[in-house]
KETI-766561 format. One record per residue (C-alpha): residue number from 1; residue in one letter; chain; x, y, z. Coordinates in steps of 0.1 Angstrom, whole numbers, plus 5000, padded with zeros to 4 digits. Example, Ala and Ser with C-alpha at 12.3 -4.5 7.8 and 13.67 -1.06 7.14 Angstrom:
# residues 2
{1; "A"; "A"; {5123; 4955; 5078}}
{2; "S"; "A"; {5137; 4989; 5071}}
# end
This chain:
# residues 105
{1; "M"; "A"; {1715; 2996; 3787}}
{2; "K"; "A"; {1745; 2976; 3799}}
{3; "I"; "A"; {1775; 3002; 3801}}
{4; "Y"; "A"; {1808; 2977; 3801}}
{5; "G"; "A"; {1842; 2990; 3816}}
{6; "P"; "A"; {1863; 3011; 3824}}
{7; "Y"; "A"; {1888; 2995; 3802}}
{8; "K"; "A"; {1924; 3006; 3794}}
{9; "D"; "A"; {1934; 3010; 3762}}
{10; "H"; "A"; {1973; 2998; 3760}}
{11; "A"; "A"; {1974; 3005; 3724}}
{12; "K"; "A"; {1971; 3045; 3729}}
{13; "P"; "A"; {2002; 3062; 3736}}
{14; "K"; "A"; {2007; 3078; 3772}}
{15; "G"; "A"; {1991; 3114; 3777}}
{16; "Q"; "A"; {1959; 3105; 3756}}
{17; "N"; "A"; {1929; 3097; 3770}}
{18; "R"; "A"; {1934; 3057; 3776}}
{19; "W"; "A"; {1903; 3046; 3794}}
{20; "Y"; "A"; {1871; 3039; 3778}}
{21; "L"; "A"; {1834; 3028; 3786}}
{22; "S"; "A"; {1818; 3004; 3760}}
{23; "Y"; "A"; {1779; 3001; 3755}}
{24; "H"; "A"; {1756; 2996; 3727}}
{25; "A"; "A"; {1729; 3014; 3714}}
{26; "P"; "A"; {1703; 3016; 3686}}
{27; "R"; "A"; {1719; 3026; 3654}}
{28; "E"; "A"; {1699; 3056; 3637}}
{29; "N"; "A"; {1691; 3067; 3603}}
{30; "A"; "A"; {1695; 3106; 3593}}
{31; "D"; "A"; {1662; 3108; 3600}}
{32; "G"; "A"; {1662; 3100; 3636}}
{33; "T"; "A"; {1646; 3062; 3628}}
{34; "M"; "A"; {1663; 3029; 3638}}
{35; "V"; "A"; {1681; 3007; 3613}}
{36; "L"; "A"; {1661; 2976; 3612}}
{37; "D"; "A"; {1674; 2942; 3603}}
{38; "A"; "A"; {1651; 2920; 3578}}
{39; "A"; "A"; {1634; 2903; 3609}}
{40; "G"; "A"; {1625; 2941; 3620}}
{41; "N"; "A"; {1648; 2938; 3650}}
{42; "P"; "A"; {1671; 2969; 3657}}
{43; "L"; "A"; {1704; 2967; 3643}}
{44; "R"; "A"; {1731; 2978; 3674}}
{45; "Q"; "A"; {1763; 2998; 3671}}
{46; "R"; "A"; {1792; 3001; 3697}}
{47; "H"; "A"; {1800; 3031; 3714}}
{48; "R"; "A"; {1829; 3043; 3729}}
{49; "S"; "A"; {1836; 3067; 3751}}
{50; "Y"; "A"; {1874; 3078; 3763}}
{51; "Y"; "A"; {1886; 3092; 3797}}
{52; "K"; "A"; {1916; 3105; 3806}}
{53; "T"; "A"; {1917; 3085; 3842}}
{54; "E"; "A"; {1898; 3050; 3854}}
{55; "S"; "A"; {1878; 3073; 3879}}
{56; "A"; "A"; {1868; 3099; 3856}}
{57; "A"; "A"; {1853; 3067; 3835}}
{58; "S"; "A"; {1834; 3051; 3861}}
{59; "A"; "A"; {1820; 3085; 3874}}
{60; "D"; "A"; {1806; 3088; 3839}}
{61; "K"; "A"; {1787; 3060; 3838}}
{62; "D"; "A"; {1755; 3074; 3861}}
{63; "R"; "A"; {1757; 3102; 3834}}
{64; "L"; "A"; {1754; 3079; 3807}}
{65; "R"; "A"; {1723; 3059; 3818}}
{66; "D"; "A"; {1705; 3086; 3829}}
{67; "Q"; "A"; {1709; 3099; 3796}}
{68; "H"; "A"; {1697; 3069; 3780}}
{69; "A"; "A"; {1670; 3067; 3803}}
{70; "A"; "A"; {1656; 3105; 3795}}
{71; "A"; "A"; {1660; 3098; 3757}}
{72; "G"; "A"; {1643; 3062; 3754}}
{73; "S"; "A"; {1656; 3036; 3734}}
{74; "G"; "A"; {1632; 3050; 3703}}
{75; "E"; "A"; {1617; 3016; 3698}}
{76; "F"; "A"; {1578; 3032; 3701}}
{77; "L"; "A"; {1581; 3066; 3681}}
{78; "F"; "A"; {1598; 3057; 3649}}
{79; "N"; "A"; {1595; 3094; 3635}}
{80; "R"; "A"; {1577; 3130; 3641}}
{81; "E"; "A"; {1548; 3114; 3622}}
{82; "A"; "A"; {1541; 3087; 3647}}
{83; "A"; "A"; {1547; 3114; 3676}}
{84; "S"; "A"; {1521; 3138; 3661}}
{85; "D"; "A"; {1497; 3110; 3658}}
{86; "Y"; "A"; {1501; 3099; 3695}}
{87; "E"; "A"; {1498; 3137; 3705}}
{88; "A"; "A"; {1464; 3138; 3682}}
{89; "A"; "A"; {1449; 3110; 3697}}
{90; "Q"; "A"; {1455; 3120; 3733}}
{91; "G"; "A"; {1440; 3152; 3725}}
{92; "I"; "A"; {1408; 3136; 3714}}
{93; "V"; "A"; {1403; 3112; 3747}}
{94; "G"; "A"; {1414; 3139; 3770}}
{95; "E"; "A"; {1442; 3131; 3800}}
{96; "K"; "A"; {1417; 3113; 3819}}
{97; "V"; "A"; {1417; 3085; 3797}}
{98; "K"; "A"; {1445; 3061; 3787}}
{99; "L"; "A"; {1448; 3056; 3750}}
{100; "V"; "A"; {1454; 3018; 3758}}
{101; "D"; "A"; {1417; 3019; 3768}}
{102; "V"; "A"; {1406; 3033; 3742}}
{103; "A"; "A"; {1423; 3007; 3722}}
{104; "R"; "A"; {1407; 2978; 3742}}
{105; "F"; "A"; {1376; 2993; 3738}}
# end
């Protein structure tokens, strides 16, 4: 994930949070699945986080990157049912065998 900024929003009046970071993340439905276009690619949504100062915006870049890395992009497990299937399959083969090896077999 690439985070752009910090940028100053000159349209906002002084005294408000004028500095922002901009990044794109996959758009999600209410159930947590990604919204896909006709070709099956995820639609992306722009996010802006506003801050009081430029230094506060710069300092928050690492937190946003870490949060995205911990949560993942959601490209592989679309819903709880898919996650349950994965956990059940992992329980059958055990921890010593990778599911990729099982699929190749």
